[in-house]
CHARMM internal coordinates of N, CA and C (Angstrom, degrees):
IC EDIT
DIST 1 N 1 CA 1.4400
DIST 1 CA 1 C 1.5211
ANGL 1 N 1 CA 1 C 111.79
DIST 1 C 2 N 1.3301
ANGL 1 CA 1 C 2 N 116.15
DIHE 1 N 1 CA 1 C 2 N -37.18
DIST 2 N 2 CA 1.4590
ANGL 1 C 2 N 2 CA 119.61
DIHE 1 CA 1 C 2 N 2 CA -177.34
DIST 2 CA 2 C 1.5235
ANGL 2 N 2 CA 2 C 111.34
DIHE 1 C 2 N 2 CA 2 C -62.56
DIST 2 C 3 N 1.3338
ANGL 2 CA 2 C 3 N 116.92
DIHE 2 N 2 CA 2 C 3 N -38.58
DIST 3 N 3 CA 1.4581
ANGL 2 C 3 N 3 CA 120.86
DIHE 2 CA 2 C 3 N 3 CA 179.01
DIST 3 CA 3 C 1.5164
ANGL 3 N 3 CA 3 C 112.04
DIHE 2 C 3 N 3 CA 3 C -61.66
DIST 3 C 4 N 1.3324
ANGL 3 CA 3 C 4 N 116.37
DIHE 3 N 3 CA 3 C 4 N -36.78
DIST 4 N 4 CA 1.4610
ANGL 3 C 4 N 4 CA 121.07
DIHE 3 CA 3 C 4 N 4 CA 178.55
DIST 4 CA 4 C 1.5240
ANGL 4 N 4 CA 4 C 109.74
DIHE 3 C 4 N 4 CA 4 C -66.14
DIST 4 C 5 N 1.3290
ANGL 4 CA 4 C 5 N 116.56
DIHE 4 N 4 CA 4 C 5 N -42.93
DIST 5 N 5 CA 1.4671
ANGL 4 C 5 N 5 CA 120.19
DIHE 4 CA 4 C 5 N 5 CA 179.05
DIST 5 CA 5 C 1.5196
ANGL 5 N 5 CA 5 C 111.06
DIHE 4 C 5 N 5 CA 5 C -62.26
DIST 5 C 6 N 1.3277
ANGL 5 CA 5 C 6 N 116.31
DIHE 5 N 5 CA 5 C 6 N -42.76
DIST 6 N 6 CA 1.4619
ANGL 5 C 6 N 6 CA 120.31
DIHE 5 CA 5 C 6 N 6 CA -179.73
DIST 6 CA 6 C 1.5286
ANGL 6 N 6 CA 6 C 110.10
DIHE 5 C 6 N 6 CA 6 C -64.53
DIST 6 C 7 N 1.3181
ANGL 6 CA 6 C 7 N 116.87
DIHE 6 N 6 CA 6 C 7 N -40.77
DIST 7 N 7 CA 1.4657
ANGL 6 C 7 N 7 CA 120.49
DIHE 6 CA 6 C 7 N 7 CA 178.43
DIST 7 CA 7 C 1.5224
ANGL 7 N 7 CA 7 C 110.58
DIHE 6 C 7 N 7 CA 7 C -62.59
DIST 7 C 8 N 1.3258
ANGL 7 CA 7 C 8 N 117.29
DIHE 7 N 7 CA 7 C 8 N -39.48
DIST 8 N 8 CA 1.4594
ANGL 7 C 8 N 8 CA 120.79
DIHE 7 CA 7 C 8 N 8 CA 178.40
DIST 8 CA 8 C 1.5240
ANGL 8 N 8 CA 8 C 110.98
DIHE 7 C 8 N 8 CA 8 C -67.67
DIST 8 C 9 N 1.3305
ANGL 8 CA 8 C 9 N 116.90
DIHE 8 N 8 CA 8 C 9 N -40.66
DIST 9 N 9 CA 1.4621
ANGL 8 C 9 N 9 CA 120.62
DIHE 8 CA 8 C 9 N 9 CA 179.03
DIST 9 CA 9 C 1.5222
ANGL 9 N 9 CA 9 C 111.35
DIHE 8 C 9 N 9 CA 9 C -65.14
DIST 9 C 10 N 1.3188
ANGL 9 CA 9 C 10 N 116.57
DIHE 9 N 9 CA 9 C 10 N -34.62
DIST 10 N 10 CA 1.4649
ANGL 9 C 10 N 10 CA 120.97
DIHE 9 CA 9 C 10 N 10 CA 179.67
DIST 10 CA 10 C 1.5274
ANGL 10 N 10 CA 10 C 110.63
DIHE 9 C 10 N 10 CA 10 C -59.56
DIST 10 C 11 N 1.3177
ANGL 10 CA 10 C 11 N 116.32
DIHE 10 N 10 CA 10 C 11 N -37.21
DIST 11 N 11 CA 1.4603
ANGL 10 C 11 N 11 CA 120.65
DIHE 10 CA 10 C 11 N 11 CA -178.66
DIST 11 CA 11 C 1.5301
ANGL 11 N 11 CA 11 C 112.09
DIHE 10 C 11 N 11 CA 11 C -69.73
DIST 11 C 12 N 1.3426
ANGL 11 CA 11 C 12 N 117.07
DIHE 11 N 11 CA 11 C 12 N -23.74
DIST 12 N 12 CA 1.4577
ANGL 11 C 12 N 12 CA 119.75
DIHE 11 CA 11 C 12 N 12 CA -177.20
DIST 12 CA 12 C 1.5310
ANGL 12 N 12 CA 12 C 112.89
DIHE 11 C 12 N 12 CA 12 C -92.87
DIST 12 C 13 N 1.3315
ANGL 12 CA 12 C 13 N 118.53
DIHE 12 N 12 CA 12 C 13 N -4.52
DIST 13 N 13 CA 1.4602
ANGL 12 C 13 N 13 CA 121.64
DIHE 12 CA 12 C 13 N 13 CA 179.42
DIST 13 CA 13 C 1.5291
ANGL 13 N 13 CA 13 C 111.02
DIHE 12 C 13 N 13 CA 13 C -69.09
DIST 13 C 14 N 1.3051
ANGL 13 CA 13 C 14 N 115.14
DIHE 13 N 13 CA 13 C 14 N 147.68
DIST 14 N 14 CA 1.4619
ANGL 13 C 14 N 14 CA 119.68
DIHE 13 CA 13 C 14 N 14 CA 175.02
DIST 14 CA 14 C 1.5281
ANGL 14 N 14 CA 14 C 108.55
DIHE 13 C 14 N 14 CA 14 C -65.25
DIST 14 C 15 N 1.3244
ANGL 14 CA 14 C 15 N 116.80
DIHE 14 N 14 CA 14 C 15 N 153.66
DIST 15 N 15 CA 1.4661
ANGL 14 C 15 N 15 CA 120.17
DIHE 14 CA 14 C 15 N 15 CA -174.76
DIST 15 CA 15 C 1.5215
ANGL 15 N 15 CA 15 C 112.42
DIHE 14 C 15 N 15 CA 15 C -62.44
DIST 15 C 16 N 1.3348
ANGL 15 CA 15 C 16 N 118.56
DIHE 15 N 15 CA 15 C 16 N -35.25
DIST 16 N 16 CA 1.4622
ANGL 15 C 16 N 16 CA 119.40
DIHE 15 CA 15 C 16 N 16 CA 179.25
DIST 16 CA 16 C 1.5229
ANGL 16 N 16 CA 16 C 110.82
DIHE 15 C 16 N 16 CA 16 C -67.94
DIST 16 C 17 N 1.3327
ANGL 16 CA 16 C 17 N 116.38
DIHE 16 N 16 CA 16 C 17 N -34.77
DIST 17 N 17 CA 1.4545
ANGL 16 C 17 N 17 CA 119.97
DIHE 16 CA 16 C 17 N 17 CA 177.23
DIST 17 CA 17 C 1.5234
ANGL 17 N 17 CA 17 C 110.10
DIHE 16 C 17 N 17 CA 17 C -69.63
DIST 17 C 18 N 1.3277
ANGL 17 CA 17 C 18 N 116.93
DIHE 17 N 17 CA 17 C 18 N -37.17
DIST 18 N 18 CA 1.4622
ANGL 17 C 18 N 18 CA 120.61
DIHE 17 CA 17 C 18 N 18 CA 178.59
DIST 18 CA 18 C 1.5195
ANGL 18 N 18 CA 18 C 110.52
DIHE 17 C 18 N 18 CA 18 C -60.40
DIST 18 C 19 N 1.3250
ANGL 18 CA 18 C 19 N 116.72
DIHE 18 N 18 CA 18 C 19 N -44.71
DIST 19 N 19 CA 1.4654
ANGL 18 C 19 N 19 CA 119.37
DIHE 18 CA 18 C 19 N 19 CA -178.68
DIST 19 CA 19 C 1.5223
ANGL 19 N 19 CA 19 C 110.84
DIHE 18 C 19 N 19 CA 19 C -66.67
DIST 19 C 20 N 1.3270
ANGL 19 CA 19 C 20 N 117.32
DIHE 19 N 19 CA 19 C 20 N -35.97
DIST 20 N 20 CA 1.4634
ANGL 19 C 20 N 20 CA 120.44
DIHE 19 CA 19 C 20 N 20 CA 177.99
DIST 20 CA 20 C 1.5289
ANGL 20 N 20 CA 20 C 110.56
DIHE 19 C 20 N 20 CA 20 C -65.97
DIST 20 C 21 N 1.3287
ANGL 20 CA 20 C 21 N 116.72
DIHE 20 N 20 CA 20 C 21 N -42.42
DIST 21 N 21 CA 1.4611
ANGL 20 C 21 N 21 CA 120.84
DIHE 20 CA 20 C 21 N 21 CA 177.84
DIST 21 CA 21 C 1.5250
ANGL 21 N 21 CA 21 C 109.98
DIHE 20 C 21 N 21 CA 21 C -62.28
DIST 21 C 22 N 1.3109
ANGL 21 CA 21 C 22 N 117.80
DIHE 21 N 21 CA 21 C 22 N -43.87
DIST 22 N 22 CA 1.4710
ANGL 21 C 22 N 22 CA 121.15
DIHE 21 CA 21 C 22 N 22 CA 179.55
DIST 22 CA 22 C 1.5225
ANGL 22 N 22 CA 22 C 110.97
DIHE 21 C 22 N 22 CA 22 C -62.01
DIST 22 C 23 N 1.3433
ANGL 22 CA 22 C 23 N 117.47
DIHE 22 N 22 CA 22 C 23 N -41.20
DIST 23 N 23 CA 1.4651
ANGL 22 C 23 N 23 CA 120.67
DIHE 22 CA 22 C 23 N 23 CA 178.56
DIST 23 CA 23 C 1.5186
ANGL 23 N 23 CA 23 C 111.00
DIHE 22 C 23 N 23 CA 23 C -62.93
DIST 23 C 24 N 1.3327
ANGL 23 CA 23 C 24 N 117.35
DIHE 23 N 23 CA 23 C 24 N -42.05
DIST 24 N 24 CA 1.4564
ANGL 23 C 24 N 24 CA 120.61
DIHE 23 CA 23 C 24 N 24 CA 179.99
DIST 24 CA 24 C 1.5237
ANGL 24 N 24 CA 24 C 110.68
DIHE 23 C 24 N 24 CA 24 C -67.12
DIST 24 C 25 N 1.3384
ANGL 24 CA 24 C 25 N 117.25
DIHE 24 N 24 CA 24 C 25 N -37.39
DIST 25 N 25 CA 1.4646
ANGL 24 C 25 N 25 CA 120.41
DIHE 24 CA 24 C 25 N 25 CA 178.82
DIST 25 CA 25 C 1.5258
ANGL 25 N 25 CA 25 C 110.67
DIHE 24 C 25 N 25 CA 25 C -63.84
DIST 25 C 26 N 1.3245
ANGL 25 CA 25 C 26 N 117.49
DIHE 25 N 25 CA 25 C 26 N -35.56
DIST 26 N 26 CA 1.4606
ANGL 25 C 26 N 26 CA 121.17
DIHE 25 CA 25 C 26 N 26 CA -179.94
DIST 26 CA 26 C 1.5269
ANGL 26 N 26 CA 26 C 111.14
DIHE 25 C 26 N 26 CA 26 C -66.80
DIST 26 C 27 N 1.3383
ANGL 26 CA 26 C 27 N 116.91
DIHE 26 N 26 CA 26 C 27 N -30.79
DIST 27 N 27 CA 1.4591
ANGL 26 C 27 N 27 CA 121.16
DIHE 26 CA 26 C 27 N 27 CA -176.34
DIST 27 CA 27 C 1.5267
ANGL 27 N 27 CA 27 C 112.86
DIHE 26 C 27 N 27 CA 27 C -82.74
DIST 27 C 28 N 1.3291
ANGL 27 CA 27 C 28 N 117.55
DIHE 27 N 27 CA 27 C 28 N -12.23
DIST 28 N 28 CA 1.4660
ANGL 27 C 28 N 28 CA 120.68
DIHE 27 CA 27 C 28 N 28 CA -179.60
DIST 28 CA 28 C 1.5237
ANGL 28 N 28 CA 28 C 108.55
DIHE 27 C 28 N 28 CA 28 C -68.14
DIST 28 C 29 N 1.3184
ANGL 28 CA 28 C 29 N 115.03
DIHE 28 N 28 CA 28 C 29 N 128.00
DIST 29 N 29 CA 1.4654
ANGL 28 C 29 N 29 CA 120.08
DIHE 28 CA 28 C 29 N 29 CA 179.94
DIST 29 CA 29 C 1.5212
ANGL 29 N 29 CA 29 C 108.52
DIHE 28 C 29 N 29 CA 29 C -113.86
DIST 29 C 30 N 1.3020
ANGL 29 CA 29 C 30 N 115.95
DIHE 29 N 29 CA 29 C 30 N 124.83
DIST 30 N 30 CA 1.4506
ANGL 29 C 30 N 30 CA 120.63
DIHE 29 CA 29 C 30 N 30 CA 179.08
DIST 30 CA 30 C 1.5168
ANGL 30 N 30 CA 30 C 109.82
DIHE 29 C 30 N 30 CA 30 C -84.36
DIST 30 C 31 N 1.3194
ANGL 30 CA 30 C 31 N 115.34
DIHE 30 N 30 CA 30 C 31 N 145.49
DIST 31 N 31 CA 1.4611
ANGL 30 C 31 N 31 CA 120.07
DIHE 30 CA 30 C 31 N 31 CA 176.12
DIST 31 CA 31 C 1.5229
ANGL 31 N 31 CA 31 C 109.24
DIHE 30 C 31 N 31 CA 31 C -68.36
DIST 31 C 32 N 1.3085
ANGL 31 CA 31 C 32 N 115.15
DIHE 31 N 31 CA 31 C 32 N 141.60
DIST 32 N 32 CA 1.4655
ANGL 31 C 32 N 32 CA 120.59
DIHE 31 CA 31 C 32 N 32 CA 174.60
DIST 32 CA 32 C 1.5159
ANGL 32 N 32 CA 32 C 108.21
DIHE 31 C 32 N 32 CA 32 C -95.72
DIST 32 C 33 N 1.3134
ANGL 32 CA 32 C 33 N 116.22
DIHE 32 N 32 CA 32 C 33 N 128.33
DIST 33 N 33 CA 1.4484
ANGL 32 C 33 N 33 CA 121.56
DIHE 32 CA 32 C 33 N 33 CA 179.97
DIST 33 CA 33 C 1.5262
ANGL 33 N 33 CA 33 C 109.51
DIHE 32 C 33 N 33 CA 33 C -105.11
DIST 33 C 34 N 1.3091
ANGL 33 CA 33 C 34 N 114.80
DIHE 33 N 33 CA 33 C 34 N 140.51
DIST 34 N 34 CA 1.4619
ANGL 33 C 34 N 34 CA 119.80
DIHE 33 CA 33 C 34 N 34 CA 173.72
DIST 34 CA 34 C 1.5304
ANGL 34 N 34 CA 34 C 107.69
DIHE 33 C 34 N 34 CA 34 C -72.75
DIST 34 C 35 N 1.3253
ANGL 34 CA 34 C 35 N 118.10
DIHE 34 N 34 CA 34 C 35 N 152.83
DIST 35 N 35 CA 1.4714
ANGL 34 C 35 N 35 CA 120.15
DIHE 34 CA 34 C 35 N 35 CA 178.98
DIST 35 CA 35 C 1.5334
ANGL 35 N 35 CA 35 C 112.95
DIHE 34 C 35 N 35 CA 35 C -55.45
DIST 35 C 36 N 1.3338
ANGL 35 CA 35 C 36 N 117.09
DIHE 35 N 35 CA 35 C 36 N -35.73
DIST 36 N 36 CA 1.4722
ANGL 35 C 36 N 36 CA 118.96
DIHE 35 CA 35 C 36 N 36 CA 179.27
DIST 36 CA 36 C 1.5250
ANGL 36 N 36 CA 36 C 111.34
DIHE 35 C 36 N 36 CA 36 C -66.87
DIST 36 C 37 N 1.3394
ANGL 36 CA 36 C 37 N 116.33
DIHE 36 N 36 CA 36 C 37 N -37.00
DIST 37 N 37 CA 1.4688
ANGL 36 C 37 N 37 CA 119.87
DIHE 36 CA 36 C 37 N 37 CA 177.04
DIST 37 CA 37 C 1.5287
ANGL 37 N 37 CA 37 C 110.81
DIHE 36 C 37 N 37 CA 37 C -65.75
DIST 37 C 38 N 1.3308
ANGL 37 CA 37 C 38 N 116.07
DIHE 37 N 37 CA 37 C 38 N -42.34
DIST 38 N 38 CA 1.4664
ANGL 37 C 38 N 38 CA 119.71
DIHE 37 CA 37 C 38 N 38 CA 178.92
DIST 38 CA 38 C 1.5224
ANGL 38 N 38 CA 38 C 111.05
DIHE 37 C 38 N 38 CA 38 C -61.53
DIST 38 C 39 N 1.3145
ANGL 38 CA 38 C 39 N 116.53
DIHE 38 N 38 CA 38 C 39 N -44.85
DIST 39 N 39 CA 1.4688
ANGL 38 C 39 N 39 CA 120.33
DIHE 38 CA 38 C 39 N 39 CA -179.40
DIST 39 CA 39 C 1.5244
ANGL 39 N 39 CA 39 C 110.26
DIHE 38 C 39 N 39 CA 39 C -61.72
DIST 39 C 40 N 1.3311
ANGL 39 CA 39 C 40 N 116.21
DIHE 39 N 39 CA 39 C 40 N -43.14
DIST 40 N 40 CA 1.4670
ANGL 39 C 40 N 40 CA 120.94
DIHE 39 CA 39 C 40 N 40 CA -179.79
DIST 40 CA 40 C 1.5359
ANGL 40 N 40 CA 40 C 110.39
DIHE 39 C 40 N 40 CA 40 C -62.31
DIST 40 C 41 N 1.3262
ANGL 40 CA 40 C 41 N 117.06
DIHE 40 N 40 CA 40 C 41 N -43.63
DIST 41 N 41 CA 1.4677
ANGL 40 C 41 N 41 CA 120.40
DIHE 40 CA 40 C 41 N 41 CA -179.31
DIST 41 CA 41 C 1.5271
ANGL 41 N 41 CA 41 C 112.03
DIHE 40 C 41 N 41 CA 41 C -68.58
DIST 41 C 42 N 1.3273
ANGL 41 CA 41 C 42 N 116.50
DIHE 41 N 41 CA 41 C 42 N -38.07
DIST 42 N 42 CA 1.4635
ANGL 41 C 42 N 42 CA 120.17
DIHE 41 CA 41 C 42 N 42 CA -179.61
DIST 42 CA 42 C 1.5271
ANGL 42 N 42 CA 42 C 110.83
DIHE 41 C 42 N 42 CA 42 C -67.29
DIST 42 C 43 N 1.3217
ANGL 42 CA 42 C 43 N 116.79
DIHE 42 N 42 CA 42 C 43 N -38.74
DIST 43 N 43 CA 1.4565
ANGL 42 C 43 N 43 CA 120.68
DIHE 42 CA 42 C 43 N 43 CA -177.01
DIST 43 CA 43 C 1.5249
ANGL 43 N 43 CA 43 C 113.83
DIHE 42 C 43 N 43 CA 43 C -78.21
DIST 43 C 44 N 1.3221
ANGL 43 CA 43 C 44 N 118.45
DIHE 43 N 43 CA 43 C 44 N -18.32
DIST 44 N 44 CA 1.4537
ANGL 43 C 44 N 44 CA 121.00
DIHE 43 CA 43 C 44 N 44 CA -175.99
DIST 44 CA 44 C 1.5353
ANGL 44 N 44 CA 44 C 110.15
DIHE 43 C 44 N 44 CA 44 C -128.01
DIST 44 C 45 N 1.3415
ANGL 44 CA 44 C 45 N 118.03
DIHE 44 N 44 CA 44 C 45 N 95.91
DIST 45 N 45 CA 1.4718
ANGL 44 C 45 N 45 CA 121.25
DIHE 44 CA 44 C 45 N 45 CA -178.48
DIST 45 CA 45 C 1.5366
ANGL 45 N 45 CA 45 C 113.40
DIHE 44 C 45 N 45 CA 45 C -59.25
DIST 45 C 46 N 1.3338
ANGL 45 CA 45 C 46 N 117.93
DIHE 45 N 45 CA 45 C 46 N -33.84
DIST 46 N 46 CA 1.4609
ANGL 45 C 46 N 46 CA 119.58
DIHE 45 CA 45 C 46 N 46 CA 179.22
DIST 46 CA 46 C 1.5241
ANGL 46 N 46 CA 46 C 111.24
DIHE 45 C 46 N 46 CA 46 C -65.36
DIST 46 C 47 N 1.3066
ANGL 46 CA 46 C 47 N 115.86
DIHE 46 N 46 CA 46 C 47 N -41.14
DIST 47 N 47 CA 1.4645
ANGL 46 C 47 N 47 CA 120.29
DIHE 46 CA 46 C 47 N 47 CA 178.06
DIST 47 CA 47 C 1.5277
ANGL 47 N 47 CA 47 C 110.21
DIHE 46 C 47 N 47 CA 47 C -66.89
DIST 47 C 48 N 1.3196
ANGL 47 CA 47 C 48 N 115.60
DIHE 47 N 47 CA 47 C 48 N -36.15
DIST 48 N 48 CA 1.4552
ANGL 47 C 48 N 48 CA 121.30
DIHE 47 CA 47 C 48 N 48 CA 177.09
DIST 48 CA 48 C 1.5284
ANGL 48 N 48 CA 48 C 109.98
DIHE 47 C 48 N 48 CA 48 C -62.10
DIST 48 C 49 N 1.3189
ANGL 48 CA 48 C 49 N 116.58
DIHE 48 N 48 CA 48 C 49 N -45.09
DIST 49 N 49 CA 1.4584
ANGL 48 C 49 N 49 CA 121.46
DIHE 48 CA 48 C 49 N 49 CA 178.76
DIST 49 CA 49 C 1.5327
ANGL 49 N 49 CA 49 C 110.83
DIHE 48 C 49 N 49 CA 49 C -61.09
DIST 49 C 50 N 1.3288
ANGL 49 CA 49 C 50 N 116.30
DIHE 49 N 49 CA 49 C 50 N -44.28
DIST 50 N 50 CA 1.4697
ANGL 49 C 50 N 50 CA 120.64
DIHE 49 CA 49 C 50 N 50 CA -179.67
DIST 50 CA 50 C 1.5301
ANGL 50 N 50 CA 50 C 110.93
DIHE 49 C 50 N 50 CA 50 C -64.45
DIST 50 C 51 N 1.3253
ANGL 50 CA 50 C 51 N 117.31
DIHE 50 N 50 CA 50 C 51 N -39.44
DIST 51 N 51 CA 1.4658
ANGL 50 C 51 N 51 CA 120.76
DIHE 50 CA 50 C 51 N 51 CA 178.98
DIST 51 CA 51 C 1.5251
ANGL 51 N 51 CA 51 C 110.88
DIHE 50 C 51 N 51 CA 51 C -64.36
DIST 51 C 52 N 1.3249
ANGL 51 CA 51 C 52 N 116.87
DIHE 51 N 51 CA 51 C 52 N -42.20
DIST 52 N 52 CA 1.4626
ANGL 51 C 52 N 52 CA 120.98
DIHE 51 CA 51 C 52 N 52 CA 178.51
DIST 52 CA 52 C 1.5197
ANGL 52 N 52 CA 52 C 110.31
DIHE 51 C 52 N 52 CA 52 C -66.03
DIST 52 C 53 N 1.3193
ANGL 52 CA 52 C 53 N 116.20
DIHE 52 N 52 CA 52 C 53 N -43.15
DIST 53 N 53 CA 1.4640
ANGL 52 C 53 N 53 CA 120.85
DIHE 52 CA 52 C 53 N 53 CA 179.30
DIST 53 CA 53 C 1.5317
ANGL 53 N 53 CA 53 C 110.65
DIHE 52 C 53 N 53 CA 53 C -59.92
DIST 53 C 54 N 1.3144
ANGL 53 CA 53 C 54 N 115.81
DIHE 53 N 53 CA 53 C 54 N -40.67
DIST 54 N 54 CA 1.4652
ANGL 53 C 54 N 54 CA 120.69
DIHE 53 CA 53 C 54 N 54 CA 179.53
DIST 54 CA 54 C 1.5307
ANGL 54 N 54 CA 54 C 111.18
DIHE 53 C 54 N 54 CA 54 C -65.19
DIST 54 C 55 N 1.3462
ANGL 54 CA 54 C 55 N 116.80
DIHE 54 N 54 CA 54 C 55 N -35.89
DIST 55 N 55 CA 1.4612
ANGL 54 C 55 N 55 CA 121.23
DIHE 54 CA 54 C 55 N 55 CA -178.97
DIST 55 CA 55 C 1.5239
ANGL 55 N 55 CA 55 C 112.39
DIHE 54 C 55 N 55 CA 55 C -70.69
DIST 55 C 56 N 1.3332
ANGL 55 CA 55 C 56 N 117.05
DIHE 55 N 55 CA 55 C 56 N -34.22
DIST 56 N 56 CA 1.4633
ANGL 55 C 56 N 56 CA 119.24
DIHE 55 CA 55 C 56 N 56 CA -174.39
DIST 56 CA 56 C 1.5190
ANGL 56 N 56 CA 56 C 113.26
DIHE 55 C 56 N 56 CA 56 C -97.90
DIST 56 C 57 N 1.3331
ANGL 56 CA 56 C 57 N 117.37
DIHE 56 N 56 CA 56 C 57 N -7.33
DIST 57 N 57 CA 1.4495
ANGL 56 C 57 N 57 CA 120.43
DIHE 56 CA 56 C 57 N 57 CA 179.84
DIST 57 CA 57 C 1.5252
ANGL 57 N 57 CA 57 C 109.80
DIHE 56 C 57 N 57 CA 57 C -69.90
DIST 57 C 58 N 1.3289
ANGL 57 CA 57 C 58 N 117.12
DIHE 57 N 57 CA 57 C 58 N 139.98
DIST 58 N 58 CA 1.4644
ANGL 57 C 58 N 58 CA 118.88
DIHE 57 CA 57 C 58 N 58 CA 178.05
DIST 58 CA 58 C 1.5265
ANGL 58 N 58 CA 58 C 110.82
DIHE 57 C 58 N 58 CA 58 C -60.88
DIST 58 C 59 N 1.3061
ANGL 58 CA 58 C 59 N 114.75
DIHE 58 N 58 CA 58 C 59 N 140.38
DIST 59 N 59 CA 1.4625
ANGL 58 C 59 N 59 CA 120.98
DIHE 58 CA 58 C 59 N 59 CA 179.64
DIST 59 CA 59 C 1.5261
ANGL 59 N 59 CA 59 C 109.28
DIHE 58 C 59 N 59 CA 59 C -95.07
DIST 59 C 60 N 1.3170
ANGL 59 CA 59 C 60 N 116.36
DIHE 59 N 59 CA 59 C 60 N 163.94
DIST 60 N 60 CA 1.4569
ANGL 59 C 60 N 60 CA 120.26
DIHE 59 CA 59 C 60 N 60 CA 175.57
DIST 60 CA 60 C 1.5232
ANGL 60 N 60 CA 60 C 109.00
DIHE 59 C 60 N 60 CA 60 C -65.97
DIST 60 C 61 N 1.3317
ANGL 60 CA 60 C 61 N 116.92
DIHE 60 N 60 CA 60 C 61 N 139.19
DIST 61 N 61 CA 1.4688
ANGL 60 C 61 N 61 CA 119.04
DIHE 60 CA 60 C 61 N 61 CA -179.54
DIST 61 CA 61 C 1.5223
ANGL 61 N 61 CA 61 C 110.75
DIHE 60 C 61 N 61 CA 61 C -67.84
DIST 61 C 62 N 1.3318
ANGL 61 CA 61 C 62 N 115.35
DIHE 61 N 61 CA 61 C 62 N 152.38
DIST 62 N 62 CA 1.4599
ANGL 61 C 62 N 62 CA 120.15
DIHE 61 CA 61 C 62 N 62 CA 179.30
DIST 62 CA 62 C 1.5266
ANGL 62 N 62 CA 62 C 110.96
DIHE 61 C 62 N 62 CA 62 C -74.64
DIST 62 C 63 N 1.3265
ANGL 62 CA 62 C 63 N 116.48
DIHE 62 N 62 CA 62 C 63 N -23.59
DIST 63 N 63 CA 1.4623
ANGL 62 C 63 N 63 CA 121.39
DIHE 62 CA 62 C 63 N 63 CA -179.81
DIST 63 CA 63 C 1.5181
ANGL 63 N 63 CA 63 C 108.29
DIHE 62 C 63 N 63 CA 63 C -107.13
DIST 63 C 64 N 1.3216
ANGL 63 CA 63 C 64 N 116.07
DIHE 63 N 63 CA 63 C 64 N 128.42
DIST 64 N 64 CA 1.4594
ANGL 63 C 64 N 64 CA 119.84
DIHE 63 CA 63 C 64 N 64 CA -179.30
DIST 64 CA 64 C 1.5244
ANGL 64 N 64 CA 64 C 110.70
DIHE 63 C 64 N 64 CA 64 C -77.12
DIST 64 C 65 N 1.3251
ANGL 64 CA 64 C 65 N 116.04
DIHE 64 N 64 CA 64 C 65 N 153.03
DIST 65 N 65 CA 1.4593
ANGL 64 C 65 N 65 CA 122.64
DIHE 64 CA 64 C 65 N 65 CA -178.33
DIST 65 CA 65 C 1.5199
ANGL 65 N 65 CA 65 C 110.90
DIHE 64 C 65 N 65 CA 65 C -57.34
DIST 65 C 66 N 1.3103
ANGL 65 CA 65 C 66 N 117.76
DIHE 65 N 65 CA 65 C 66 N -41.08
DIST 66 N 66 CA 1.4664
ANGL 65 C 66 N 66 CA 121.17
DIHE 65 CA 65 C 66 N 66 CA -179.05
DIST 66 CA 66 C 1.5237
ANGL 66 N 66 CA 66 C 110.92
DIHE 65 C 66 N 66 CA 66 C -61.22
DIST 66 C 67 N 1.3339
ANGL 66 CA 66 C 67 N 117.58
DIHE 66 N 66 CA 66 C 67 N -38.91
DIST 67 N 67 CA 1.4640
ANGL 66 C 67 N 67 CA 120.75
DIHE 66 CA 66 C 67 N 67 CA 178.44
DIST 67 CA 67 C 1.5196
ANGL 67 N 67 CA 67 C 111.06
DIHE 66 C 67 N 67 CA 67 C -64.41
DIST 67 C 68 N 1.3124
ANGL 67 CA 67 C 68 N 117.37
DIHE 67 N 67 CA 67 C 68 N -40.03
DIST 68 N 68 CA 1.4649
ANGL 67 C 68 N 68 CA 121.81
DIHE 67 CA 67 C 68 N 68 CA 178.43
DIST 68 CA 68 C 1.5166
ANGL 68 N 68 CA 68 C 109.80
DIHE 67 C 68 N 68 CA 68 C -63.65
DIST 68 C 69 N 1.3283
ANGL 68 CA 68 C 69 N 116.21
DIHE 68 N 68 CA 68 C 69 N -44.84
DIST 69 N 69 CA 1.4667
ANGL 68 C 69 N 69 CA 120.53
DIHE 68 CA 68 C 69 N 69 CA 179.58
DIST 69 CA 69 C 1.5267
ANGL 69 N 69 CA 69 C 110.97
DIHE 68 C 69 N 69 CA 69 C -62.54
DIST 69 C 70 N 1.3311
ANGL 69 CA 69 C 70 N 117.71
DIHE 69 N 69 CA 69 C 70 N -40.53
DIST 70 N 70 CA 1.4627
ANGL 69 C 70 N 70 CA 121.42
DIHE 69 CA 69 C 70 N 70 CA 178.71
DIST 70 CA 70 C 1.5232
ANGL 70 N 70 CA 70 C 111.38
DIHE 69 C 70 N 70 CA 70 C -62.21
DIST 70 C 71 N 1.3280
ANGL 70 CA 70 C 71 N 116.37
DIHE 70 N 70 CA 70 C 71 N -42.15
DIST 71 N 71 CA 1.4637
ANGL 70 C 71 N 71 CA 121.07
DIHE 70 CA 70 C 71 N 71 CA 179.70
DIST 71 CA 71 C 1.5274
ANGL 71 N 71 CA 71 C 109.80
DIHE 70 C 71 N 71 CA 71 C -66.75
DIST 71 C 72 N 1.3266
ANGL 71 CA 71 C 72 N 117.53
DIHE 71 N 71 CA 71 C 72 N -42.29
DIST 72 N 72 CA 1.4581
ANGL 71 C 72 N 72 CA 120.51
DIHE 71 CA 71 C 72 N 72 CA 179.24
DIST 72 CA 72 C 1.5231
ANGL 72 N 72 CA 72 C 110.97
DIHE 71 C 72 N 72 CA 72 C -60.51
DIST 72 C 73 N 1.3274
ANGL 72 CA 72 C 73 N 116.73
DIHE 72 N 72 CA 72 C 73 N -43.22
DIST 73 N 73 CA 1.4647
ANGL 72 C 73 N 73 CA 120.43
DIHE 72 CA 72 C 73 N 73 CA 178.64
DIST 73 CA 73 C 1.5225
ANGL 73 N 73 CA 73 C 110.66
DIHE 72 C 73 N 73 CA 73 C -63.59
DIST 73 C 74 N 1.3164
ANGL 73 CA 73 C 74 N 117.75
DIHE 73 N 73 CA 73 C 74 N -39.51
DIST 74 N 74 CA 1.4616
ANGL 73 C 74 N 74 CA 121.59
DIHE 73 CA 73 C 74 N 74 CA -179.44
DIST 74 CA 74 C 1.5101
ANGL 74 N 74 CA 74 C 111.45
DIHE 73 C 74 N 74 CA 74 C -67.14
DIST 74 C 75 N 1.3360
ANGL 74 CA 74 C 75 N 117.40
DIHE 74 N 74 CA 74 C 75 N -35.19
DIST 75 N 75 CA 1.4688
ANGL 74 C 75 N 75 CA 120.71
DIHE 74 CA 74 C 75 N 75 CA -178.35
DIST 75 CA 75 C 1.5139
ANGL 75 N 75 CA 75 C 113.02
DIHE 74 C 75 N 75 CA 75 C -79.10
DIST 75 C 76 N 1.3122
ANGL 75 CA 75 C 76 N 116.16
DIHE 75 N 75 CA 75 C 76 N -30.53
DIST 76 N 76 CA 1.4660
ANGL 75 C 76 N 76 CA 118.46
DIHE 75 CA 75 C 76 N 76 CA -175.97
DIST 76 CA 76 C 1.4690
ANGL 76 N 76 CA 76 C 108.29
DIHE 75 C 76 N 76 CA 76 C -113.43
END
COOR INIT
IC SEED 1 N 1 CA 1 C
IC BUILD
């Protein structure tokens, strides 16, 4: 059902937003898996779940909080 909703929302986007979304989709690079990795993930659902969880988990930011605070103080 969610895919249908997203498809419907896509049709209602402004044309400039549509082109921006298309550009971002083109830049998405999928990870390449070796055949041995694929076999291991297919045979073990728990490992598959952990791999997916690792991919979607938020990563540490490249900029530390202290650096952001320093810049904010300098600007204001």
